[in-house]
N, C-alpha and C positions, 0 to 999 in steps of 0.2 A: 188382745192380751187380757187375760182374766186373772186378776190378783186374788189370792187366798182360795183358789180352787183346791179341793182335797184330792190328792193323787195317791192311789194305793196300788202296790205291786205285790202280787201273791205268787210264790213259787213253791208248790207243794205246801208244807206246813208253815213256811216262812211268809209272814205278812208284814210289810213295812209301808208307812204312809208319810206324806209330807205335804205341805201347802205350797202353792206356787208363790213366787216372789212378786215384787211390784212390776216386773217385766213379764209376768205370766210364765216364768220358767220353773222347772223342777229338774232334779237329777238324782239318779240312783247309780251307785258304783257296785258292780257285781264281781265278786272274786271267787274263783274256783268252780263256777257253774259251766256245764257243757252248753254251748250255744244252741244245741238242738233240744234243750229242755223247754217244756211248755210252761207258760206263765200267763197270768191274768192281770190286766191293768184296768182299774176303774177310776174315773174322774167324775167328781161331783162339784157343781158350782151353782150358787143361787141364780135362778132365772134361766137355767139350762137343763135339758134332759140329761139324765145320767148316761155316761159313756162307758162301755165295757168292751174290751178286746181280749180275746184268747188267742195268743200267738206264741211262736217259738221266740226265745230270747234274742236270737239273731235277727228276727224280723222286727222286734220292738226296738232294737238298737238302730236299725236302718231307718225306721219311720220316725222322723224328727217332729212331726206335727200330728196332733190329734184334734179333730174337728168336733166342736160341741154344737148341738142344735138347740136353738132357743125354744123355751117352752111356749105352748100355745098362748096367744094373747088372752088376757082376762077381761079387758074392757073393749067395747065396740070402738073401732077406729084406731086402736093401739096396734102398732106394727112391732113384731118381734124382730130381734136382731140376731145375726149369726156371729160366731167368733171362733177363733182357733187358739187353743192353749199353746203358748210359746211364741211363735214367730209372726203369724199373720193375723191381722185384725180386719174384720169385715163388719161394718156397722155404720152408725150415724156419723156425720161429718161431711166430707166431700163426696160421699157415696161411692168412692172408688176403692176396690179391694187392692191390697198390696200383693204383688206377685212374690212368692218366696225368694226369687233371685234378687229382689230389691231389698231384702232384709237380711241382716246378719244375725245368725244364732250364736250366742256365746254361752258356753256351759257354765252352770253355777259352780262356784268354788267350794260349796259345802254339800256335796252329794250325800244321800243316805247310803250307807255301806251295807251290803248283804253278802254274807260269806257262806258258801256251801259247806255243809257238815257231812262229809262222806265217810 
């Protein structure tokens, strides 16, 4: 889980962003958009490579996890860690990744609302 990652959703000229919460969650509520509309999602977090996905809104809705790749180590002997925004955490600790089925995703109660202006 990555807290305070910046998540931006762009649908044509509409751009909205929000930060992940303490559980690494974010939410956007889309109203009036065709599910076949193309959108771009970008996630940025300190210590991780920038994530960008260009998909249809229907695909973004179905994909509940976006994986972030750790940036290359800067010091010899330093190991990078991997993580997933939202549900799955992979990194230091017991060394075991949690399988998505072991974790429960709960939508945020305060989604960013985007409304199509047709």
